[in-house]
N, C-alpha and C positions, 0 to 999 in steps of 0.2 A: 607332752613335753618329754624328751629323752632325759632321764635323770642319771643314767650310768650308776645306779645305786638304789637305795630305798625309794619307794614311790613318793615319800614326803620330802625328799631333798634332791638337789642337783649338785653334782660335784663341780668344783671350779673348772676342771678341764672340759667337762661337757658344756658348761656355760660359755667358755671361751670358743668352742667349736661353733656354737650358735651365733655368738656375736660376730665372729669372723665371717660366717656365711651370710651375714646381713639379715638374719631372721629377726622379726620383731621381738623384743624383750622388754617387758615392763618391770623395772626394779621397784620394790617397796623398801626404801631405805629407812630404817628405824633408829639410826644414829642421831646424835644431836646436829644442829645446823652447822656448827663450826667444823665438825668432822666431815660432814658432807661437802662443804664448800672447799675444804682443803684437799680432798682426795675422794674420787668416785670412779666407778666403772663407767666407761664411755664407749660408744660405738656408733656406727652409722644408723642403726635402727633401734638404739637403746633409749627408752624413756625412763624417767625417774619420778616416782611418787614419794614424797617425803612426809612421813608421819612419825614423830618421835615415839619411842617405845612406851614411855609413861602415859601417853594418850591412850594407847591400847589397854594398859593396865587399868586406867580409870574407866574406859568404856566397858571392859569386862565386868567391872563392879556393877554397872548399870544394865548389863546384859545385851549390849548391842555393839560389839567391836566392828561389825561389818559396815556400820554407818560411816565409818571413817574413810572408806575406800569405794571405788567403783566395782564392777563385776570381776575384774581380773582377766586373764591369769596373771599372777605375780610371782616374782622371785624375791623373797624377803632377805634383806641384807643387814648385818650388824658387824661389830668389830671381830668377833670370834665365832659367830654362828649359834650362840645360845639364846640371846634375847629374840633374834629373828626366828629361830625354831619355834619358840613359844608363840610368837605372833602368827606365824604360818599355821600353827595348830589351831589357834583361835578362829582364824578365818575359815579354815576347812570345816570346822564344826558349825560355822555360821552359813555354810554353803558357798563360800567364795573360793575359787580355785587358786591355790597358793602352795608353793614349795619353798623350802629353805635353802640358801646357799651354804653348803657344808663348809664349816671352818670360817665362814664370814670373809671379811676383807683380808684377814691373815691367810686364809686358804687361797684367796685370789692372788696374793703376793707370791705364792709358790708356783704359779703357772709359768711355764717356760716353753716357748715355741721355737721350732727350728725349721728353716727353709733354705732354699738355695738362692744365690745372688747372681743375676745377669750371666747366665751360662754362655751367652755369645760374646762376652767381653773378656774372657780369660780362659787360658788352657788349663789352669788349675781349677779345682772345685772350691768355691767359696761358700761356706755355710754361714747363715746369719742366725743368731740366737736373740730372741725378743722376749722381754718381760712385760706383758700387757699392763701390769699394775703400775709400772713406773716409766715405761718407754725406754729403758736401758737396752742397748744393743751391744752384742759381742759377736766375734767372728772366728771361724776356724778356716784356715786355708790348707787344703790337702792336695799334695802332688807327689807321685812316685812313692807312695807308702809312707810319706812323712807329713807332719802337720805343724802349723804354728797357730796358737790361739791368741787372739788379740782382745784386750780389755775384758778378761773374764771376771765374773762375779764370784765372790767367795761362797755365797750360798749355793752355788750350782757346780762346784768342782766335780762332784761325783757324776753329774750329767755329762760334762765334757769327756771325762775318762771313759764312760760307758759308750758314748757315741763314737769316739775314736777307736775303741776296741772293736766295735761292730764293723768298722770300716777297715780294720787291720792296719791302722796307721799309727806310727810311733810319734809321740810328741817331742819335737826337737827344741822348740822355743816357745816361751810365753812372753807376750809383749803388752805393756801398758803404754798407751799413747801419751799419758800425762798422769799426774797425781790426782786421783779422783776425789771429789768432794761430795758426791751424792750417793755413792755406794761403796761397800767394802770390797777391795780388790782381792781377786783370787790368784794374783800373780805368784806369790811365794808358795801358797798351799799347793797349787797345781804343779809348779815346778818340783816341789819336794816329793810329790806323789809319783813322779815320773823320771826324775833326774834330768828333766829338760832345763835349758838355760833361761833364767829370767832376764829380760832385757827392758831397760828404760833409757830415756835420753840422758845425755850428760847433764843437762840442765835439771832434770828431775832428780838425778842422783845427788846433785849438789845441795838439794834441800834436806839431805840427811838420810836417804835410803841406803841401807847397807845390804850386803849379801846379794847384790845384783851385778850384772854386767851392763855396759853402756854402749849406745850407738849414737851417731851424729848424722846430721843431714848429709846425704850423698852416700852413706853406707848402704850395703845390701845385706839381706838376711836370706840365706838359701833354704828352700824347702823342696825336697825332691829335685825335679828338673826345672823349677822356677826360682825366681828371685824376687823378694820384696824390697823395693827401693824405699829408703827412709827419707822423708822430706821434713825439714825443720819448719814448723808452722806455729810459732808462738803467738800469744795474745790472750787466749783463755787462761793459760799459765805460761811462765817463762820458758819451760822446757817442753812444751807440747810438740808432738810430731804427728805426721800422717804416714801411712804406708801405701805404696802403689804396687799392685801386681797386675801386669799387663794393662788393661784399660779400666781396672777397678781401683778407686781411691778409697781406702779406709781412712776417713777423715777425722776419726775420733771426735773430740769436741771443738775442732777448729773450724768446721763448717757444717751447718745443719741445712736441711731442705727448706726450712721456713725462715731462716735467719742466721744470725751470728751468735757466738757464745758470749756469756757475760764475762767481764774482765776483773771482777772484784774479789773472787773467792780466795786467791792466794795471798794478796797483800792488803786487802781491805779497800775501803772507799778512797783513801788518800792516794793510792797508786793506780786506781782504776783508769784514770784518764791516760796515763802513760802506757798501760797495757792495751787499752783500746786503740791507741795510735799504732802500737806494734801489730795489733790484729789487722788494722787497715792495710798495713804494709804486707802482711801475710796474704790477704785476699788479693791485693792489687799486683804484687810482685812475685809471689810464690805459687799461688793457685790459679789465678786468671790466665797465665800463659799456657797452662796444660791444654791438651786438645779438647775440642768441643765434645767429642765422643766419650770422654772420660766419665765413667759411672761413679757418682759420689755415693758412698755408703757410710752414713754418719754414725756417731756413737749414741745418738738419742733420737727419738721422735717425740713430738708433743703429746700430752695426755689424751687429747681428743682423737689421735690417730693410733695410739699404742695398741688398741685392741683390733685394729684392722689387719687384714691379711697382707697387705702390701700394695705396691712393691717396696716402699720405703727406700727407694733410690731415685736419683734423677741425673740426667746428663748435665755435665758442667756447662755446656753451651746454653742450656735452658736456664740454669741458675744465674748465669751472668746477665741474662736479659731480665730475669724476674726479681732478683734481690738487689735492693738499693745499695748494699754494701760494696758491690762491684763498680758502681758508677758515681757514688758520692765522693766529694773531696774529703781529705782527712779531717778537717775541722768539723764539717757537717756530720760525718760518720761518728766521730767521738761524741759530739753533743747528743746525737740521737741514741746511741748505745747507753750513755750514762743516764738518760731520762727513761729508759725502757727496761731496766733490770728487774724491777719487782722484788718480791720476797726471795731470799736465798733458799737453797735446798734445806730440808729439815735436818737438824743435828750436824750440819756440815763441818763445824769446827772439830767435833769429836771424831767424825769419820776421817777427816784429814789426819788427825793425830794418830789414829789407828793405822791408816795406810802408810804413814811415815814411820811407824814402829815406835812412836812415843807413848802410846797407850795400848792396852789390850782389853778385849771384851770376850765374854763367853758366847757360844753360838746363839743362845736365846736373845741376849741383849743385842748382839750384832744384827739379828734379823729385825728387831724392833727399831733399830736406828735408821734402817733404810726405808721404812714404810712411808709412803707418800710420793708425790710427783718429784721429778729431779730438779726442775726449775733452773737448768743450766743455760738456757737460751734467752736471747732477747728477740724482739720481733723485727724481721726484715734484715 
């Protein structure tokens, strides 16, 4: 096993490479069951053996920790990489091949991947950033030495800056497609580092966002020799927008590849039906009329796909045929969405308050708030 470090551990980046490549990986997760069920590393060839840490501690007292597992090899996982390092060491001493995931799930949450989106669909270069730990996607559109970054994460501001510097591109605009509830926005931080203009929709600004400029449906944002068209796509939130550059649609949280967004995070359950009806209108009247060839690049992918290499896009014509949201009447759509929402993103109320400027957190607390899956979508 390539460890990209000490022989008794694997770095999160090296593990991500293996998972993306579809190599078989057997994780030995020593967290408690609740932690495992809430958030885990997934991939097309990833298996999980779950044995809580305290069982290994007990087995060590009797001299046989290897009896708890098969032959391996394993990558041991815990929250921060300490308990799993101990477990991996026990197993190696017992003759079982095992390495530790350095930094544990917190280290995994710092992995950030970049690739290109649909080169044949746009004259601009569209880069996608993907966080395997959560499925959050951000984008950078580069044209003529200028760039726009869409839906940046606060934890990775330095990464966007370094990548644009490598490309010799100046950041002109930073755009949030909506007020995020599952991760802390890098909108203000990234703009402040570069003197770029921070942009949100008029509807998002009306929720109390200060120090930003606004756009509305029908506006355009220039980057080099290309223009991003702003589409008003409310439903997930009242002020949600999508951005269209040539044949690529950066749909934010207004349309996912496997379903629609949940409508309850802004105003709660009492207003969810109203926003679900608005979302149906967005799908039927604003997005469905776009050309079949439109490449939909969403703001999230589900946890089971977050560690895959991609493509993480789909043609709109295919989505119209596959997703019931495009064919159901409004009443059926609203009923199904309300029944399919599930648990909200972890800490979403605090994350919203921070993104709206009502609360502040330090970097360590900010990172902790975002850990776990985003849970912003419903099925279908």
